[in-house]
C-alpha positions as CSV (number, residue, x, y, z in Angstrom):
1,M,91.0,125.8,89.8
2,L,90.0,129.5,89.4
3,G,90.8,129.2,85.7
4,L,88.5,126.2,85.6
5,L,85.7,128.0,87.4
6,A,86.1,131.0,85.1
7,A,86.1,128.6,82.0
8,C,82.8,127.2,83.3
9,G,81.1,130.5,83.3
10,G,82.3,132.0,86.6
11,G,82.0,135.6,85.3
12,D,79.9,138.1,87.2
13,D,76.9,139.4,85.3
14,G,75.0,140.6,88.4
15,S,73.1,137.3,88.8
16,S,75.9,135.3,90.3
17,A,74.4,135.2,93.8
18,S,71.2,133.7,92.6
19,S,73.0,131.4,90.1
20,A,75.2,130.1,92.9
21,A,72.2,129.4,95.0
22,D,70.4,127.7,92.1
23,N,73.6,125.6,91.4
24,Q,73.9,124.7,95.1
25,D,70.2,123.6,95.2
26,G,70.7,121.6,92.0
27,A,73.8,119.9,93.3
28,E,71.9,119.0,96.5
29,Q,69.1,117.5,94.5
30,E,71.5,115.5,92.4
31,T,73.3,114.2,95.5
32,Q,69.9,113.2,97.1
33,A,68.9,111.5,93.8
34,A,72.2,109.6,93.7
35,A,71.8,108.6,97.4
36,A,68.3,107.3,96.6
37,D,69.7,105.1,93.8
38,P,71.9,102.6,95.5
39,L,74.8,101.2,93.5
40,N,74.8,97.5,92.6
41,I,78.2,96.6,93.8
42,D,79.6,93.1,93.9
43,P,81.7,93.0,97.1
44,A,83.9,90.4,95.5
45,L,85.2,93.0,93.0
46,L,86.4,95.3,95.8
47,P,90.1,95.5,96.6
48,E,91.3,94.5,100.0
49,G,90.3,97.1,102.6
50,V,87.6,98.8,100.4
51,T,84.0,98.6,101.5
52,V,80.7,99.2,99.8
53,A,80.2,102.1,102.2
54,M,83.5,103.7,100.9
55,V,82.2,103.4,97.3
56,E,78.9,105.0,98.3
57,E,80.7,107.8,100.1
58,G,83.0,108.3,97.1
59,R,80.0,108.7,94.9
60,E,78.5,111.3,97.2
61,L,81.7,113.3,97.1
62,F,82.1,112.9,93.3
63,T,78.6,114.0,92.5
64,G,77.9,116.5,95.3
65,G,80.5,117.8,97.7
66,G,83.5,117.6,95.4
67,F,84.4,119.2,92.1
68,C,85.1,115.9,90.4
69,H,81.9,116.0,88.3
70,S,82.7,119.4,86.9
71,C,85.5,117.9,84.9
72,H,84.7,114.2,84.6
73,M,81.0,115.0,84.2
74,E,78.0,113.9,86.3
75,D,78.0,110.4,84.8
76,A,81.8,110.2,85.0
77,T,82.1,109.6,81.2
78,G,84.6,112.4,80.8
79,G,84.7,115.6,78.9
80,P,87.3,118.0,77.4
81,L,88.9,118.6,80.8
82,A,89.1,115.0,82.2
83,P,89.0,111.4,81.0
84,D,86.2,108.9,81.1
85,L,86.2,106.9,84.4
86,T,83.6,104.4,83.3
87,D,85.5,102.5,80.7
88,E,88.4,100.1,81.0
89,T,91.0,102.6,79.6
90,W,93.1,104.3,82.2
91,L,95.3,107.1,80.9
92,N,97.3,108.5,83.8
93,V,97.4,105.4,86.1
94,D,97.0,101.7,85.7
95,G,93.5,101.6,87.1
96,E,94.4,99.7,90.3
97,Y,93.0,101.1,93.6
98,A,96.4,102.1,95.0
99,S,97.4,104.1,91.9
100,I,94.0,105.8,91.9
101,V,94.5,106.9,95.5
102,E,97.9,108.2,94.6
103,V,96.8,110.2,91.5
104,I,94.0,111.8,93.6
105,K,96.6,112.8,96.2
106,T,99.2,114.0,93.8
107,G,97.1,115.3,90.9
108,V,97.9,115.1,87.2
109,A,100.1,118.0,86.1
110,Q,100.5,116.9,82.5
111,P,97.5,114.8,81.5
112,I,97.9,112.4,78.5
113,E,94.7,113.4,76.6
114,A,92.6,115.8,78.7
115,L,92.9,119.6,78.3
116,G,92.9,120.3,82.0
117,S,95.4,119.3,84.7
118,M,94.2,118.1,88.1
119,L,95.5,119.7,91.2
120,P,96.5,117.5,94.1
121,R,93.4,116.4,95.9
122,A,91.5,118.1,93.1
123,G,92.3,121.4,94.8
124,M,90.1,120.6,97.7
125,A,90.8,120.0,101.4
126,L,90.1,116.3,101.2
127,T,91.0,114.1,104.1
128,D,92.9,110.8,103.4
129,E,89.6,109.0,104.1
130,Q,87.8,111.0,101.5
131,V,90.6,110.4,99.0
132,D,90.2,106.7,99.7
133,A,86.5,106.9,99.2
134,L,86.8,108.8,95.9
135,A,89.4,106.2,94.7
136,A,87.0,103.4,95.7
137,Y,84.2,105.0,93.6
138,A,86.5,105.6,90.6
139,Y,87.8,102.1,90.9
140,M,84.3,100.6,90.8
141,L,83.1,102.9,87.9
142,S,85.1,100.9,85.4
143,R,84.0,97.6,86.8
144,M,80.3,98.0,87.1
């Protein structure tokens, strides 16, 4: 993860404190904007045990509190470090909810296409409930 942060411009040029504060403010604004824009979710598409509230929580984690967006990008369309989550192509799992939960828990040591690997739980102290919520959001991204 430190390598990822360094690759994303984590060097210290004397302005890192103000840049970190600006980045945090920007992330909070993006999270608030995402929360203000409700997802249009068809509950019939949700796997058993997954709720609309879980998908919404997953989006908040993905776009705000988590690091997911730094590799998968804000709109989840992927980048050089992680694949697109909005299309029907799943590279490292089959795209079913249970396999998405598992890949978030275990990580992706050797990705098929992306340049970056993913640490278990994306290197964060995610609870099982947060992993389930992120998986619910990722599951729905390719189905909306």
